[in-house]
N, C-alpha and C positions, 0 to 999 in steps of 0.2 A: 396401532402401535402406541404404547404408553409414552407420555411425555418424558423427556430426558431430565433427570435431576442430578445435582451434585452438591457436595458440601460447600464448595466454593462457588459463589454466585457468578463470578466472572468465567469460570470454566463451564458452568451451566449455560451461559450465553454463547461462549465461543465454540464449543464442540458442535452444536447443530449448524453454526455458521460455516465452519471449515468443511463439514460434511456436505453442505449445500454447494460449496465451491467445487468439491469433487463431482457432485451430481451434475453440475453445469459443464463438466469436461474441462475445467480450468486447471485442476491439480491432480494429474495422473501419478500413480505410484507414489514416490517420495518427492515429487516435483513441487516446488513452491514453498513458501513459508509465511508465517503470520506472527505478529507481535503486538502487544497491548500494554501501554504504559498505565499502570494501575494507580488509583488514588491511594496514597500512602497510608493515611489513617484507617481507611476502610479495609484494605487488605491486611494490615497488621492486626486489626481487631479480629478479623476472620481467622487468621492463622493462630492467634493466641487462643481463641475459643475452640476451634475445631481440631487443632494439632498442637496441644500444649507441650507434648513430649517429642516434638520433631527433632530428628538428628541435625546437628550443626555441621554442615559440610565445609571443607576447606575452600578458600578463594582460588579463582583461576584468573590468570592474567589476560587482559584484553589485547587484541591486535593493535587497537588504537585507543588511547585514553580518551574518556569523555567526561571531564570534570563537571560539565553542566548537568549531568545525569546522576551525580553522586547521591546515593541514598534512594534513588527511584527503584521501584519494583516493576518487573515485566513478566507477563504471561507470554511464553514463546513456544512455538512448535519445535520439536526436537529434530536433530540431524538424522536423516534416514527414515523418518516417520511418514506413514501414509495418512493423508487427510481422511480417507474413507474409513479409517479405524477410530476416528475421534469419539464416536458415541460408544463403541464397545470397549475401548481401552484409553480413556482420557488421561489416566495417570501415567501412561507411557508416551502418548502423543504430545502431551504438554508438560511444561515445567514452569515454575515461577522462580525467577532469580532476582537478586538485589545487586545493584551496582555499589561497590564499596571501595575503600582505600583511595579516596579522592578521585574516583572515576577511572582507576587503573585496572580494576578487577571486578569479577562478579562472583557471587556466592549462591549456590542453589539452596532454596528454602522449601521447595515442594516439587513433587513430580519426577519425571524421567525415571519411572519405577524400575526399568530394566538397566539402569546405569547409564542412560544416555546423556546428551548434552544439547545445548541450543543449536539451532540451525547453523549450517556452515556460512550462511549469509548474515550472521549476527552482527558482524562489524558494520555492514552497510545499514542494517536496521538501526543500530545505535546512532550512527552518523545522521541518518534520516530523522530519528526522533529528536536529537539535539537541535537540529536546524529547524524542523517544523514546530517544535515546542516553542522556540524563541519567536519565530515569525508569526505563529498563530496566537501568541499570548497564552499558550498552554491548552488551547482548545483541542488541537489535534492530538490523538492518543494512540491511534491504531494504524499499523502499516501492514499491507497485504502485497505479497509478490506471487503472481500466478502466471500460468502459461496459456493466456487467452488466444485461441488459434487464429481468429480473424485479424486481430491486432498484430500478431507476430507475422502473419502473411504479408501485411503491408510493408514490413521492413525489408522484404524481398522484392516488392513491386514498385516502391517509391523511393526517391532520394532520401537519405538519412538527414533530413533537414527539419528542425523543429517547427518553423513557421509553415512550411509547405504541408506537413502532416496535420498540424492543428487546423489550418484553414480548410483542408479537405474534409476533416471531420465536422467542423462547425457548419460547413455548407451542405451537409447531408441530412441533418435533423435540427429543427429550430431550438430544441431543448439543450443542445450541446453547449452553446456559448454561455448559457445561463448556468449549467451544471459545472462546467469546467472552463470558466473564463480565463484562468491562468494558463490554459493550453496544455499541450503535451511537449515535454522536452526530451530530446533524443540523446542517448548515450551510445557511442559506437560499440561494435562488438568487442567485448573484453572477457577475460577468464572469470567465471563466477567464483565467489567466495574469496576474493583477493582484496588486498588493500587498494590496489589500482582501481578496481571497479567501484569501491566505496568512495574513493576520492573523486572520481569522475561523476558519480551520482550526487555527491555533496554539492558540486558546482550547480547542477541543474535543479536540485531540490530547493535551492535558495529562491528559485523563480516559480516553481510549480509544485502542486501536490501530486502530479502524475508524470512519471518518466517512462520512456521506452528503453528497455535493454534490447538493443537491436538483435534480431534473430533469436531472441530468448524469451522475452515476456514483458509484463507490466509491473511497475512498482508504484504503489499509491498510498497516500496518507490521508486520513480523515478522523473525525471525532469519535466514531463508534464503529463496531462491526457492520451495523446496518447501513451507515452512511458510506463507508468505504466500498461496500458491496454495490450500492447504487451508483457510485462513481465509476467503478470498473465496468459494471453492466452497461452503463450508457456509452462509455468509450468503445466497448466491444461491439455493441449494436451498430454504432456509427461506422466502425471499421468494417463490419459485414456488408453494410450498404456500399461503402466505398470500394470494397473488393469486388462486389458484383458489378458496379458501374465500370470498373477497370476491365473486368472480364468481358463486358459487352462492347468494348471499344473505346471507353472513356466518356466523360460527361459531355452532353450537348448543352447543358445549362446547369445552374446551381443557385443556391440562395445567395443573393447579391449582398455585398457589404453594407449597402444602405439599409436593408432589412435586418441584418445582424445588429446594426447600430440601434435600430428601432426596438429590437428585442431587449437590448441592454438598457435603453431608456425606460422601457416599461417594467422590466423585472430587476433593475439594478439593486433594489432594496433587499433581494434575497441572494444576490451574487456575492461571492467571497472577496472579489476584487474587481478592478477595472479590467476589461479585456486586454490580454497581453499583446496580441498581434494585429488588432484592428487598426487600419490606417486612420490617423486623425484627418480632419478636413471638413468637407461639406455634407457628411452623412451618406454620400454615395461612393465612398472609397476614393475620392479625388483629393489631392493635397491642396 
């Protein structure tokens, strides 16, 4: 199969990525969504060079103003679009929008070829981008929401508690506390595509790059498509181990907190933060 190419380098990178998410079974039909905060100078140069006569579209009011994102450009999957069509129909699956009018509206600058619009979860994506942009000092640019089955299953099998879920995952694979030391924050079941779920997500995104939309899916933020994929992939694999352990009657033992602390001591230089839920004390989990 020939390599996928596109006039916009960001689409060239994003389309195979979202197709891979479909291949993994994470984004069935039109389920899930993806957004990428693009480097302003770079995307403006590409648009001027590749699409000098592009139509200027009218602005559309946002559900929630995001003044911190005014002027920013986003590559966003469209409402109702299938991830599995990303390579065949990238100009329909994706669009590029710019936040305008002091963060109160967006304007389409490319894509959505069949007259589409950004994902119905765009409000939550923008809330997430605003928060994670500030917290990460601009490092985090990509948000992925997908329906990872093992992770979703845990929201039916375990209490909807951030610490309990995080510790269960950390104690299933040594890599977990290194890859997501900020843990997983749980949002209760809420109607998707609403301001209410955006507001609830905002609270949890202040503390972690990964949140659980209970009975629904995962919502994760990272620097690039590759890094957000690795983050979700790790959470999902640990979730699969946890689900299998639960189906076998529950754990007989696990990775102790003392060893988790040793992992942090050894690999702290590559961790994004201090571990969120590890008890301070003597290194053995004792206060």
